[in-house]
PQR file of N, CA, C, O and H, with PARSE charges and radii, in Angstrom:
ATOM      1  N   MET A   1     -30.981 146.364 111.857 -0.4000 1.5000
ATOM      2  CA  MET A   1     -29.687 146.369 110.296 -0.0000 2.0000
ATOM      3  C   MET A   1     -30.304 147.141 109.986  0.5500 1.7000
ATOM      4  O   MET A   1     -31.447 146.817 109.665 -0.5500 1.4000
ATOM      5  N   VAL A   2     -29.901 148.645 109.899 -0.4000 1.5000
ATOM      6  CA  VAL A   2     -29.990 149.682 109.044 -0.0000 2.0000
ATOM      7  C   VAL A   2     -29.462 149.525 107.879  0.5500 1.7000
ATOM      8  O   VAL A   2     -28.409 148.932 108.111 -0.5500 1.4000
ATOM      9  H   VAL A   2     -28.972 148.908 110.160  0.4000 1.0000
ATOM     10  N   SER A   3     -29.557 149.710 106.641 -0.4000 1.5000
ATOM     11  CA  SER A   3     -28.909 150.018 105.673 -0.0000 2.0000
ATOM     12  C   SER A   3     -29.192 151.709 104.887  0.5500 1.7000
ATOM     13  O   SER A   3     -30.095 152.527 105.058 -0.5500 1.4000
ATOM     14  H   SER A   3     -30.413 150.192 106.453  0.4000 1.0000
ATOM     15  N   LYS A   4     -28.488 151.717 104.376 -0.4000 1.5000
ATOM     16  CA  LYS A   4     -27.716 153.117 103.666 -0.0000 2.0000
ATOM     17  C   LYS A   4     -28.551 153.821 102.983  0.5500 1.7000
ATOM     18  O   LYS A   4     -28.657 155.039 103.123 -0.5500 1.4000
ATOM     19  H   LYS A   4     -27.754 151.052 104.237  0.4000 1.0000
ATOM     20  N   HIS A   5     -29.524 152.830 101.820 -0.4000 1.5000
ATOM     21  CA  HIS A   5     -30.489 152.815 100.927 -0.0000 2.0000
ATOM     22  C   HIS A   5     -31.490 152.803 101.380  0.5500 1.7000
ATOM     23  O   HIS A   5     -31.820 151.936 102.189 -0.5500 1.4000
ATOM     24  H   HIS A   5     -29.437 151.840 101.706  0.4000 1.0000
ATOM     25  N   THR A   6     -32.162 153.628 101.048 -0.4000 1.5000
ATOM     26  CA  THR A   6     -33.945 153.439 100.671 -0.0000 2.0000
ATOM     27  C   THR A   6     -34.473 153.293 100.256  0.5500 1.7000
ATOM     28  O   THR A   6     -34.465 153.654  99.079 -0.5500 1.4000
ATOM     29  H   THR A   6     -31.895 154.333 100.391  0.4000 1.0000
ATOM     30  N   ILE A   7     -35.286 152.743 100.695 -0.4000 1.5000
ATOM     31  CA  ILE A   7     -36.390 151.712  99.734 -0.0000 2.0000
ATOM     32  C   ILE A   7     -37.610 152.332 100.423  0.5500 1.7000
ATOM     33  O   ILE A   7     -37.843 152.404 101.630 -0.5500 1.4000
ATOM     34  H   ILE A   7     -35.293 152.450 101.651  0.4000 1.0000
ATOM     35  N   GLU A   8     -38.340 152.766  99.379 -0.4000 1.5000
ATOM     36  CA  GLU A   8     -39.759 153.539  99.910 -0.0000 2.0000
ATOM     37  C   GLU A   8     -40.714 152.892  99.266  0.5500 1.7000
ATOM     38  O   GLU A   8     -40.484 152.728  98.068 -0.5500 1.4000
ATOM     39  H   GLU A   8     -38.150 152.708  98.399  0.4000 1.0000
ATOM     40  N   LYS A   9     -42.101 152.306  99.827 -0.4000 1.5000
ATOM     41  CA  LYS A   9     -43.325 152.082  98.901 -0.0000 2.0000
ATOM     42  C   LYS A   9     -43.998 153.168  98.815  0.5500 1.7000
ATOM     43  O   LYS A   9     -43.604 154.185  99.386 -0.5500 1.4000
ATOM     44  H   LYS A   9     -42.287 152.439 100.801  0.4000 1.0000
ATOM     45  N   VAL A  10     -45.218 153.138  98.029 -0.4000 1.5000
ATOM     46  CA  VAL A  10     -45.946 154.563  97.953 -0.0000 2.0000
ATOM     47  C   VAL A  10     -47.353 153.664  97.473  0.5500 1.7000
ATOM     48  O   VAL A  10     -47.333 153.008  96.432 -0.5500 1.4000
ATOM     49  H   VAL A  10     -45.538 152.312  97.565  0.4000 1.0000
ATOM     50  N   VAL A  11     -48.450 153.713  98.278 -0.4000 1.5000
ATOM     51  CA  VAL A  11     -49.620 153.076  97.681 -0.0000 2.0000
ATOM     52  C   VAL A  11     -50.638 153.769  97.666  0.5500 1.7000
ATOM     53  O   VAL A  11     -51.236 153.881  98.737 -0.5500 1.4000
ATOM     54  H   VAL A  11     -48.466 154.246  99.124  0.4000 1.0000
ATOM     55  N   THR A  12     -51.118 154.384  96.594 -0.4000 1.5000
ATOM     56  CA  THR A  12     -52.442 155.201  96.330 -0.0000 2.0000
ATOM     57  C   THR A  12     -53.434 154.611  96.157  0.5500 1.7000
ATOM     58  O   THR A  12     -53.305 153.688  95.353 -0.5500 1.4000
ATOM     59  H   THR A  12     -50.633 154.293  95.724  0.4000 1.0000
ATOM     60  N   TRP A  13     -54.454 154.743  96.592 -0.4000 1.5000
ATOM     61  CA  TRP A  13     -55.978 153.931  96.647 -0.0000 2.0000
ATOM     62  C   TRP A  13     -56.921 155.025  96.127  0.5500 1.7000
ATOM     63  O   TRP A  13     -57.136 156.207  96.395 -0.5500 1.4000
ATOM     64  H   TRP A  13     -54.558 155.493  97.245  0.4000 1.0000
ATOM     65  N   TYR A  14     -57.502 153.885  95.052 -0.4000 1.5000
ATOM     66  CA  TYR A  14     -58.332 155.106  94.767 -0.0000 2.0000
ATOM     67  C   TYR A  14     -59.885 154.376  94.609  0.5500 1.7000
ATOM     68  O   TYR A  14     -59.846 153.408  95.369 -0.5500 1.4000
ATOM     69  H   TYR A  14     -57.327 152.925  94.834  0.4000 1.0000
ATOM     70  N   LYS A  15     -60.793 154.410  94.164 -0.4000 1.5000
ATOM     71  CA  LYS A  15     -62.023 153.138  94.354 -0.0000 2.0000
ATOM     72  C   LYS A  15     -62.525 152.634  93.328  0.5500 1.7000
ATOM     73  O   LYS A  15     -63.721 152.637  93.037 -0.5500 1.4000
ATOM     74  H   LYS A  15     -60.825 155.196  93.546  0.4000 1.0000
ATOM     75  N   ARG A  16     -61.698 152.199  92.754 -0.4000 1.5000
ATOM     76  CA  ARG A  16     -61.601 151.129  91.412 -0.0000 2.0000
ATOM     77  C   ARG A  16     -60.402 150.286  91.651  0.5500 1.7000
ATOM     78  O   ARG A  16     -60.226 149.261  90.992 -0.5500 1.4000
ATOM     79  H   ARG A  16     -60.726 152.196  92.990  0.4000 1.0000
ATOM     80  N   GLY A  17     -59.573 150.676  92.565 -0.4000 1.5000
ATOM     81  CA  GLY A  17     -58.642 150.096  92.862 -0.0000 2.0000
ATOM     82  C   GLY A  17     -57.080 150.583  93.142  0.5500 1.7000
ATOM     83  O   GLY A  17     -57.309 151.524  93.902 -0.5500 1.4000
ATOM     84  H   GLY A  17     -59.716 151.508  93.100  0.4000 1.0000
ATOM     85  N   TYR A  18     -55.641 150.534  93.007 -0.4000 1.5000
ATOM     86  CA  TYR A  18     -54.588 151.388  93.481 -0.0000 2.0000
ATOM     87  C   TYR A  18     -53.518 151.036  92.731  0.5500 1.7000
ATOM     88  O   TYR A  18     -53.122 150.114  92.017 -0.5500 1.4000
ATOM     89  H   TYR A  18     -55.455 149.769  92.390  0.4000 1.0000
ATOM     90  N   ASP A  19     -53.005 152.694  93.377 -0.4000 1.5000
ATOM     91  CA  ASP A  19     -51.310 152.288  92.011 -0.0000 2.0000
ATOM     92  C   ASP A  19     -50.215 152.387  93.186  0.5500 1.7000
ATOM     93  O   ASP A  19     -50.060 153.335  93.956 -0.5500 1.4000
ATOM     94  H   ASP A  19     -53.327 153.443  93.957  0.4000 1.0000
ATOM     95  N   THR A  20     -49.487 151.172  93.139 -0.4000 1.5000
ATOM     96  CA  THR A  20     -48.119 151.391  93.899 -0.0000 2.0000
ATOM     97  C   THR A  20     -47.217 151.394  93.482  0.5500 1.7000
ATOM     98  O   THR A  20     -47.070 150.686  92.486 -0.5500 1.4000
ATOM     99  H   THR A  20     -49.613 150.402  92.513  0.4000 1.0000
ATOM    100  N   GLN A  21     -46.067 152.188  93.983 -0.4000 1.5000
ATOM    101  CA  GLN A  21     -44.562 152.563  93.418 -0.0000 2.0000
ATOM    102  C   GLN A  21     -44.047 152.323  94.225  0.5500 1.7000
ATOM    103  O   GLN A  21     -44.453 152.282  95.386 -0.5500 1.4000
ATOM    104  H   GLN A  21     -46.187 152.763  94.792  0.4000 1.0000
ATOM    105  N   LEU A  22     -42.644 152.023  93.675 -0.4000 1.5000
ATOM    106  CA  LEU A  22     -41.262 151.660  94.431 -0.0000 2.0000
ATOM    107  C   LEU A  22     -39.962 152.883  94.145  0.5500 1.7000
ATOM    108  O   LEU A  22     -39.477 153.289  93.089 -0.5500 1.4000
ATOM    109  H   LEU A  22     -42.314 152.057  92.731  0.4000 1.0000
ATOM    110  N   ILE A  23     -39.727 153.169  95.318 -0.4000 1.5000
ATOM    111  CA  ILE A  23     -38.750 154.428  95.214 -0.0000 2.0000
ATOM    112  C   ILE A  23     -37.582 153.971  95.505  0.5500 1.7000
ATOM    113  O   ILE A  23     -37.288 153.839  96.693 -0.5500 1.4000
ATOM    114  H   ILE A  23     -40.121 152.839  96.176  0.4000 1.0000
ATOM    115  N   ALA A  24     -36.713 153.648  94.546 -0.4000 1.5000
ATOM    116  CA  ALA A  24     -35.276 153.204  95.741 -0.0000 2.0000
ATOM    117  C   ALA A  24     -33.840 153.890  94.605  0.5500 1.7000
ATOM    118  O   ALA A  24     -33.742 154.217  93.422 -0.5500 1.4000
ATOM    119  H   ALA A  24     -36.952 153.754  93.581  0.4000 1.0000
ATOM    120  N   HIS A  25     -33.009 153.841  95.707 -0.4000 1.5000
ATOM    121  CA  HIS A  25     -31.980 154.578  95.245 -0.0000 2.0000
ATOM    122  C   HIS A  25     -31.170 153.345  94.417  0.5500 1.7000
ATOM    123  O   HIS A  25     -30.827 152.329  95.022 -0.5500 1.4000
ATOM    124  H   HIS A  25     -33.089 153.575  96.667  0.4000 1.0000
ATOM    125  N   HIS A  26     -30.878 153.543  92.875 -0.4000 1.5000
ATOM    126  CA  HIS A  26     -29.890 152.623  91.957 -0.0000 2.0000
ATOM    127  C   HIS A  26     -28.970 151.558  92.898  0.5500 1.7000
ATOM    128  O   HIS A  26     -29.129 150.338  92.848 -0.5500 1.4000
ATOM    129  H   HIS A  26     -31.156 154.369  92.384  0.4000 1.0000
ATOM    130  N   LEU A  27     -28.299 152.016  93.485 -0.4000 1.5000
ATOM    131  CA  LEU A  27     -27.237 151.331  94.049 -0.0000 2.0000
ATOM    132  C   LEU A  27     -28.015 150.172  95.368  0.5500 1.7000
ATOM    133  O   LEU A  27     -27.397 149.308  95.991 -0.5500 1.4000
ATOM    134  H   LEU A  27     -28.170 153.007  93.525  0.4000 1.0000
ATOM    135  N   GLY A  28     -29.468 150.501  95.498 -0.4000 1.5000
ATOM    136  CA  GLY A  28     -29.396 149.475  96.598 -0.0000 2.0000
ATOM    137  C   GLY A  28     -30.737 148.622  96.449  0.5500 1.7000
ATOM    138  O   GLY A  28     -31.572 148.196  97.247 -0.5500 1.4000
ATOM    139  H   GLY A  28     -29.969 151.202  94.992  0.4000 1.0000
ATOM    140  N   LEU A  29     -30.529 148.553  94.787 -0.4000 1.5000
ATOM    141  CA  LEU A  29     -31.500 147.447  94.280 -0.0000 2.0000
ATOM    142  C   LEU A  29     -30.608 146.927  93.281  0.5500 1.7000
ATOM    143  O   LEU A  29     -29.966 147.685  92.554 -0.5500 1.4000
ATOM    144  H   LEU A  29     -29.850 148.899  94.139  0.4000 1.0000
ATOM    145  N   ASP A  30     -30.514 145.358  93.186 -0.4000 1.5000
ATOM    146  CA  ASP A  30     -30.016 144.708  92.377 -0.0000 2.0000
ATOM    147  C   ASP A  30     -30.450 144.125  91.704  0.5500 1.7000
ATOM    148  O   ASP A  30     -31.621 144.235  92.066 -0.5500 1.4000
ATOM    149  H   ASP A  30     -31.036 144.743  93.777  0.4000 1.0000
ATOM    150  N   PRO A  31     -30.476 143.034  90.297 -0.5600 1.5000
ATOM    151  CA  PRO A  31     -31.613 142.362  89.694  0.2800 2.0000
ATOM    152  C   PRO A  31     -31.924 141.392  89.980  0.5500 1.7000
ATOM    153  O   PRO A  31     -32.585 140.598  89.311 -0.5500 1.4000
ATOM    154  N   ARG A  32     -31.416 141.238  91.263 -0.4000 1.5000
ATOM    155  CA  ARG A  32     -32.252 139.578  91.902 -0.0000 2.0000
ATOM    156  C   ARG A  32     -33.069 140.438  92.640  0.5500 1.7000
ATOM    157  O   ARG A  32     -34.224 140.144  92.946 -0.5500 1.4000
ATOM    158  H   ARG A  32     -30.879 141.883  91.807  0.4000 1.0000
ATOM    159  N   ALA A  33     -32.406 141.704  93.002 -0.4000 1.5000
ATOM    160  CA  ALA A  33     -33.573 142.429  94.691 -0.0000 2.0000
ATOM    161  C   ALA A  33     -34.949 142.766  93.400  0.5500 1.7000
ATOM    162  O   ALA A  33     -36.048 142.682  93.949 -0.5500 1.4000
ATOM    163  H   ALA A  33     -31.467 141.942  92.753  0.4000 1.0000
ATOM    164  N   VAL A  34     -35.057 143.116  91.855 -0.4000 1.5000
ATOM    165  CA  VAL A  34     -36.055 143.732  91.200 -0.0000 2.0000
ATOM    166  C   VAL A  34     -36.652 142.077  91.050  0.5500 1.7000
ATOM    167  O   VAL A  34     -37.629 141.779  91.736 -0.5500 1.4000
ATOM    168  H   VAL A  34     -34.165 143.185  91.409  0.4000 1.0000
ATOM    169  N   GLN A  35     -36.203 141.314  90.386 -0.4000 1.5000
ATOM    170  CA  GLN A  35     -36.854 140.377  90.413 -0.0000 2.0000
ATOM    171  C   GLN A  35     -37.785 139.654  91.500  0.5500 1.7000
ATOM    172  O   GLN A  35     -38.871 139.155  91.203 -0.5500 1.4000
ATOM    173  H   GLN A  35     -35.409 141.556  89.828  0.4000 1.0000
ATOM    174  N   ASP A  36     -37.243 139.651  92.794 -0.4000 1.5000
ATOM    175  CA  ASP A  36     -37.739 139.259  94.147 -0.0000 2.0000
ATOM    176  C   ASP A  36     -39.224 140.469  94.511  0.5500 1.7000
ATOM    177  O   ASP A  36     -40.409 140.368  94.830 -0.5500 1.4000
ATOM    178  H   ASP A  36     -36.361 140.056  93.035  0.4000 1.0000
ATOM    179  N   ILE A  37     -38.438 141.330  94.280 -0.4000 1.5000
ATOM    180  CA  ILE A  37     -40.220 142.584  94.755 -0.0000 2.0000
ATOM    181  C   ILE A  37     -41.113 142.898  93.711  0.5500 1.7000
ATOM    182  O   ILE A  37     -42.236 143.363  93.912 -0.5500 1.4000
ATOM    183  H   ILE A  37     -37.476 141.412  94.022  0.4000 1.0000
ATOM    184  N   LEU A  38     -40.559 142.615  92.416 -0.4000 1.5000
ATOM    185  CA  LEU A  38     -42.113 142.023  91.569 -0.0000 2.0000
ATOM    186  C   LEU A  38     -42.771 140.720  91.216  0.5500 1.7000
ATOM    187  O   LEU A  38     -43.769 140.553  90.514 -0.5500 1.4000
ATOM    188  H   LEU A  38     -39.647 142.238  92.253  0.4000 1.0000
ATOM    189  N   ARG A  39     -41.895 139.665  91.943 -0.4000 1.5000
ATOM    190  CA  ARG A  39     -42.820 138.353  92.032 -0.0000 2.0000
ATOM    191  C   ARG A  39     -43.429 138.544  93.310  0.5500 1.7000
ATOM    192  O   ARG A  39     -44.511 137.957  93.346 -0.5500 1.4000
ATOM    193  H   ARG A  39     -41.085 139.801  92.513  0.4000 1.0000
ATOM    194  N   GLN A  40     -43.196 139.047  94.208 -0.4000 1.5000
ATOM    195  CA  GLN A  40     -43.701 139.202  95.483 -0.0000 2.0000
ATOM    196  C   GLN A  40     -45.004 140.325  95.411  0.5500 1.7000
ATOM    197  O   GLN A  40     -45.893 140.444  96.255 -0.5500 1.4000
ATOM    198  H   GLN A  40     -42.318 139.525  94.179  0.4000 1.0000
ATOM    199  N   ALA A  41     -44.867 140.980  94.352 -0.4000 1.5000
ATOM    200  CA  ALA A  41     -45.759 142.188  94.360 -0.0000 2.0000
ATOM    201  C   ALA A  41     -46.751 141.555  93.221  0.5500 1.7000
ATOM    202  O   ALA A  41     -47.835 142.129  93.112 -0.5500 1.4000
ATOM    203  H   ALA A  41     -44.145 140.884  93.667  0.4000 1.0000
ATOM    204  N   ALA A  42     -46.514 140.479  92.390 -0.4000 1.5000
ATOM    205  CA  ALA A  42     -47.690 139.619  91.032 -0.0000 2.0000
ATOM    206  C   ALA A  42     -48.357 138.710  92.320  0.5500 1.7000
ATOM    207  O   ALA A  42     -49.579 138.603  92.423 -0.5500 1.4000
ATOM    208  H   ALA A  42     -45.633 140.013  92.479  0.4000 1.0000
ATOM    209  N   GLN A  43     -47.592 138.186  93.112 -0.4000 1.5000
ATOM    210  CA  GLN A  43     -48.489 137.349  94.061 -0.0000 2.0000
ATOM    211  C   GLN A  43     -49.471 137.933  94.792  0.5500 1.7000
ATOM    212  O   GLN A  43     -50.676 137.697  94.698 -0.5500 1.4000
ATOM    213  H   GLN A  43     -46.599 138.273  93.029  0.4000 1.0000
ATOM    214  N   ALA A  44     -48.686 139.054  95.863 -0.4000 1.5000
ATOM    215  CA  ALA A  44     -50.260 139.940  96.172 -0.0000 2.0000
ATOM    216  C   ALA A  44     -51.218 140.122  95.310  0.5500 1.7000
ATOM    217  O   ALA A  44     -52.417 139.872  95.438 -0.5500 1.4000
ATOM    218  H   ALA A  44     -47.708 139.245  95.939  0.4000 1.0000
ATOM    219  N   ALA A  45     -50.615 140.594  94.368 -0.4000 1.5000
ATOM    220  CA  ALA A  45     -52.226 140.810  93.316 -0.0000 2.0000
ATOM    221  C   ALA A  45     -52.582 139.881  93.177  0.5500 1.7000
ATOM    222  O   ALA A  45     -53.791 140.014  92.983 -0.5500 1.4000
ATOM    223  H   ALA A  45     -49.642 140.797  94.264  0.4000 1.0000
ATOM    224  N   GLN A  46     -52.143 138.185  93.108 -0.4000 1.5000
ATOM    225  CA  GLN A  46     -52.730 137.597  92.794 -0.0000 2.0000
ATOM    226  C   GLN A  46     -53.822 137.130  93.719  0.5500 1.7000
ATOM    227  O   GLN A  46     -55.004 136.922  93.445 -0.5500 1.4000
ATOM    228  H   GLN A  46     -51.162 138.077  93.265  0.4000 1.0000
ATOM    229  N   ALA A  47     -53.124 136.991  95.001 -0.4000 1.5000
ATOM    230  CA  ALA A  47     -53.778 136.863  96.702 -0.0000 2.0000
ATOM    231  C   ALA A  47     -55.230 137.898  96.518  0.5500 1.7000
ATOM    232  O   ALA A  47     -56.243 137.198  96.521 -0.5500 1.4000
ATOM    233  H   ALA A  47     -52.164 137.159  95.224  0.4000 1.0000
ATOM    234  N   LYS A  48     -55.494 139.240  96.379 -0.4000 1.5000
ATOM    235  CA  LYS A  48     -56.046 139.782  96.490 -0.0000 2.0000
ATOM    236  C   LYS A  48     -57.512 139.284  95.228  0.5500 1.7000
ATOM    237  O   LYS A  48     -58.704 139.403  95.514 -0.5500 1.4000
ATOM    238  H   LYS A  48     -54.671 139.809  96.377  0.4000 1.0000
ATOM    239  N   THR A  49     -57.007 138.777  93.962 -0.4000 1.5000
ATOM    240  CA  THR A  49     -58.568 138.767  93.478 -0.0000 2.0000
ATOM    241  C   THR A  49     -59.211 137.096  93.583  0.5500 1.7000
ATOM    242  O   THR A  49     -60.247 136.655  93.086 -0.5500 1.4000
ATOM    243  H   THR A  49     -56.039 138.681  93.730  0.4000 1.0000
ATOM    244  N   ARG A  50     -57.791 136.133  94.727 -0.4000 1.5000
ATOM    245  CA  ARG A  50     -58.598 134.636  94.621 -0.0000 2.0000
ATOM    246  C   ARG A  50     -59.136 134.512  96.124  0.5500 1.7000
ATOM    247  O   ARG A  50     -58.538 135.091  97.031 -0.5500 1.4000
ATOM    248  H   ARG A  50     -56.949 136.491  95.130  0.4000 1.0000
ATOM    249  N   PRO A  51     -60.046 133.899  96.318 -0.5600 1.5000
ATOM    250  CA  PRO A  51     -60.403 133.792  97.419  0.2800 2.0000
ATOM    251  C   PRO A  51     -59.104 132.825  98.369  0.5500 1.7000
ATOM    252  O   PRO A  51     -58.773 133.233  99.483 -0.5500 1.4000
ATOM    253  N   ASP A  52     -58.468 131.558  97.775 -0.4000 1.5000
ATOM    254  CA  ASP A  52     -57.463 131.422  99.125 -0.0000 2.0000
ATOM    255  C   ASP A  52     -56.372 131.388  98.936  0.5500 1.7000
ATOM    256  O   ASP A  52     -55.915 131.403  97.793 -0.5500 1.4000
ATOM    257  H   ASP A  52     -58.737 131.227  96.870  0.4000 1.0000
ATOM    258  N   PRO A  53     -55.575 131.328 100.103 -0.5600 1.5000
ATOM    259  CA  PRO A  53     -54.360 131.624  99.629  0.2800 2.0000
ATOM    260  C   PRO A  53     -53.579 130.880  99.046  0.5500 1.7000
ATOM    261  O   PRO A  53     -53.737 129.671  98.877 -0.5500 1.4000
ATOM    262  N   PRO A  54     -52.180 131.893  98.497 -0.5600 1.5000
ATOM    263  CA  PRO A  54     -51.221 131.244  97.615  0.2800 2.0000
ATOM    264  C   PRO A  54     -50.730 130.227  98.652  0.5500 1.7000
ATOM    265  O   PRO A  54     -50.716 130.327  99.879 -0.5500 1.4000
ATOM    266  N   ALA A  55     -50.097 128.631  97.391 -0.4000 1.5000
ATOM    267  CA  ALA A  55     -50.106 127.579  98.467 -0.0000 2.0000
ATOM    268  C   ALA A  55     -48.436 127.987  97.751  0.5500 1.7000
ATOM    269  O   ALA A  55     -48.196 128.737  96.805 -0.5500 1.4000
ATOM    270  H   ALA A  55     -50.108 128.550  96.394  0.4000 1.0000
ATOM    271  N   GLY A  56     -47.430 127.154  98.634 -0.4000 1.5000
ATOM    272  CA  GLY A  56     -45.904 127.190  99.250 -0.0000 2.0000
ATOM    273  C   GLY A  56     -45.849 127.746 100.499  0.5500 1.7000
ATOM    274  O   GLY A  56     -46.854 128.035 101.149 -0.5500 1.4000
ATOM    275  H   GLY A  56     -47.625 126.544  99.402  0.4000 1.0000
ATOM    276  N   LYS A  57     -44.234 127.978 101.023 -0.4000 1.5000
ATOM    277  CA  LYS A  57     -43.492 128.383 101.945 -0.0000 2.0000
ATOM    278  C   LYS A  57     -43.222 129.647 101.409  0.5500 1.7000
ATOM    279  O   LYS A  57     -42.830 129.684 100.243 -0.5500 1.4000
ATOM    280  H   LYS A  57     -43.418 127.743 100.495  0.4000 1.0000
ATOM    281  N   PRO A  58     -43.387 130.927 102.175 -0.5600 1.5000
ATOM    282  CA  PRO A  58     -42.374 132.042 101.855  0.2800 2.0000
ATOM    283  C   PRO A  58     -40.973 131.612 102.255  0.5500 1.7000
ATOM    284  O   PRO A  58     -40.442 130.943 103.142 -0.5500 1.4000
ATOM    285  N   GLU A  59     -40.515 132.537 100.839 -0.4000 1.5000
ATOM    286  CA  GLU A  59     -38.653 132.325 101.014 -0.0000 2.0000
ATOM    287  C   GLU A  59     -38.115 132.723 102.473  0.5500 1.7000
ATOM    288  O   GLU A  59     -38.529 133.784 102.941 -0.5500 1.4000
ATOM    289  H   GLU A  59     -40.947 133.081 100.119  0.4000 1.0000
ATOM    290  N   PRO A  60     -37.145 131.880 103.287 -0.5600 1.5000
ATOM    291  CA  PRO A  60     -36.568 132.632 103.807  0.2800 2.0000
ATOM    292  C   PRO A  60     -35.503 133.913 103.780  0.5500 1.7000
ATOM    293  O   PRO A  60     -34.409 133.607 103.306 -0.5500 1.4000
ATOM    294  N   PRO A  61     -35.624 135.130 104.159 -0.5600 1.5000
ATOM    295  CA  PRO A  61     -34.628 136.375 104.002  0.2800 2.0000
ATOM    296  C   PRO A  61     -33.039 135.830 103.811  0.5500 1.7000
ATOM    297  O   PRO A  61     -32.403 135.027 104.493 -0.5500 1.4000
ATOM    298  N   GLU A  62     -32.791 136.330 103.021 -0.4000 1.5000
ATOM    299  CA  GLU A  62     -30.744 136.041 102.757 -0.0000 2.0000
ATOM    300  C   GLU A  62     -30.239 137.095 102.844  0.5500 1.7000
ATOM    301  O   GLU A  62     -30.524 138.021 102.085 -0.5500 1.4000
ATOM    302  H   GLU A  62     -33.308 136.982 102.467  0.4000 1.0000
ATOM    303  N   PHE A  63     -29.331 137.180 103.846 -0.4000 1.5000
ATOM    304  CA  PHE A  63     -28.467 138.144 104.336 -0.0000 2.0000
ATOM    305  C   PHE A  63     -27.012 138.092 103.902  0.5500 1.7000
ATOM    306  O   PHE A  63     -26.134 138.439 104.692 -0.5500 1.4000
ATOM    307  H   PHE A  63     -29.100 136.428 104.463  0.4000 1.0000
ATOM    308  N   SER A  64     -26.674 137.601 102.471 -0.4000 1.5000
ATOM    309  CA  SER A  64     -25.796 137.524 102.185 -0.0000 2.0000
ATOM    310  C   SER A  64     -24.828 138.843 101.591  0.5500 1.7000
ATOM    311  O   SER A  64     -23.613 139.021 101.678 -0.5500 1.4000
ATOM    312  H   SER A  64     -27.387 137.319 101.829  0.4000 1.0000
ATOM    313  N   ASP A  65     -25.805 139.599 101.016 -0.4000 1.5000
ATOM    314  CA  ASP A  65     -25.535 140.752 100.821 -0.0000 2.0000
ATOM    315  C   ASP A  65     -25.536 141.886 101.876  0.5500 1.7000
ATOM    316  O   ASP A  65     -25.433 143.096 101.676 -0.5500 1.4000
ATOM    317  H   ASP A  65     -26.792 139.454 100.946  0.4000 1.0000
ATOM    318  N   ARG A  66     -25.665 141.266 102.961 -0.4000 1.5000
ATOM    319  CA  ARG A  66     -25.749 142.350 104.494 -0.0000 2.0000
ATOM    320  C   ARG A  66     -24.137 143.234 104.106  0.5500 1.7000
ATOM    321  O   ARG A  66     -24.425 144.388 103.789 -0.5500 1.4000
ATOM    322  H   ARG A  66     -25.749 140.283 103.124  0.4000 1.0000
ATOM    323  N   PRO A  67     -23.193 143.091 104.074 -0.5600 1.5000
ATOM    324  CA  PRO A  67     -21.661 143.823 103.714  0.2800 2.0000
ATOM    325  C   PRO A  67     -22.185 144.537 102.783  0.5500 1.7000
ATOM    326  O   PRO A  67     -22.202 145.752 102.982 -0.5500 1.4000
ATOM    327  N   LEU A  68     -22.735 144.031 101.563 -0.4000 1.5000
ATOM    328  CA  LEU A  68     -22.451 145.317 100.232 -0.0000 2.0000
ATOM    329  C   LEU A  68     -23.370 146.727 100.566  0.5500 1.7000
ATOM    330  O   LEU A  68     -23.014 147.854 100.224 -0.5500 1.4000
ATOM    331  H   LEU A  68     -22.721 143.044 101.402  0.4000 1.0000
ATOM    332  N   TRP A  69     -24.751 146.383 101.381 -0.4000 1.5000
ATOM    333  CA  TRP A  69     -25.832 147.231 102.069 -0.0000 2.0000
ATOM    334  C   TRP A  69     -24.638 148.427 103.125  0.5500 1.7000
ATOM    335  O   TRP A  69     -24.493 149.642 102.999 -0.5500 1.4000
ATOM    336  H   TRP A  69     -25.041 145.468 101.659  0.4000 1.0000
ATOM    337  N   GLU A  70     -24.099 147.657 103.911 -0.4000 1.5000
ATOM    338  CA  GLU A  70     -23.656 148.288 105.137 -0.0000 2.0000
ATOM    339  C   GLU A  70     -22.297 148.862 104.268  0.5500 1.7000
ATOM    340  O   GLU A  70     -21.758 149.797 104.860 -0.5500 1.4000
ATOM    341  H   GLU A  70     -24.217 146.669 104.013  0.4000 1.0000
ATOM    342  N   GLY A  71     -21.858 148.609 103.406 -0.4000 1.5000
ATOM    343  CA  GLY A  71     -20.510 149.481 102.667 -0.0000 2.0000
ATOM    344  C   GLY A  71     -19.840 148.399 103.390  0.5500 1.7000
ATOM    345  O   GLY A  71     -19.031 149.290 103.648 -0.5500 1.4000
ATOM    346  H   GLY A  71     -22.296 147.850 102.925  0.4000 1.0000
ATOM    347  N   GLU A  72     -19.396 147.400 103.947 -0.4000 1.5000
ATOM    348  CA  GLU A  72     -18.372 147.168 103.782 -0.0000 2.0000
ATOM    349  C   GLU A  72     -17.781 146.080 102.901  0.5500 1.7000
ATOM    350  O   GLU A  72     -18.407 145.467 102.037 -0.5500 1.4000
ATOM    351  H   GLU A  72     -20.053 146.676 103.738  0.4000 1.0000
ATOM    352  N   ARG A  73     -16.169 145.869 103.303 -0.4000 1.5000
ATOM    353  CA  ARG A  73     -15.355 144.963 102.387 -0.0000 2.0000
ATOM    354  C   ARG A  73     -15.151 143.616 102.706  0.5500 1.7000
ATOM    355  O   ARG A  73     -14.775 143.201 103.802 -0.5500 1.4000
ATOM    356  H   ARG A  73     -15.660 146.368 104.005  0.4000 1.0000
ATOM    357  N   PRO A  74     -15.330 143.152 102.022 -0.5600 1.5000
ATOM    358  CA  PRO A  74     -15.267 140.952 102.024  0.2800 2.0000
ATOM    359  C   PRO A  74     -13.484 140.999 102.672  0.5500 1.7000
ATOM    360  O   PRO A  74     -12.875 139.950 102.883 -0.5500 1.4000
TER
END
């Protein structure tokens, strides 16, 4: 599946850590997508600071918004 909207992740590494930027067209992200991205980023950051992997099963991807991503009308 190819989306018309580009979401780009940029990671800059430093000796003491790293910075992450998320670049996306405003139409490519809705509030739920932003919440999911921030939640996943927080989980990844926490996983880096502790030796054991986080408990739980990852959420399956949802494709209910695919027609909107592709510009199709219901």
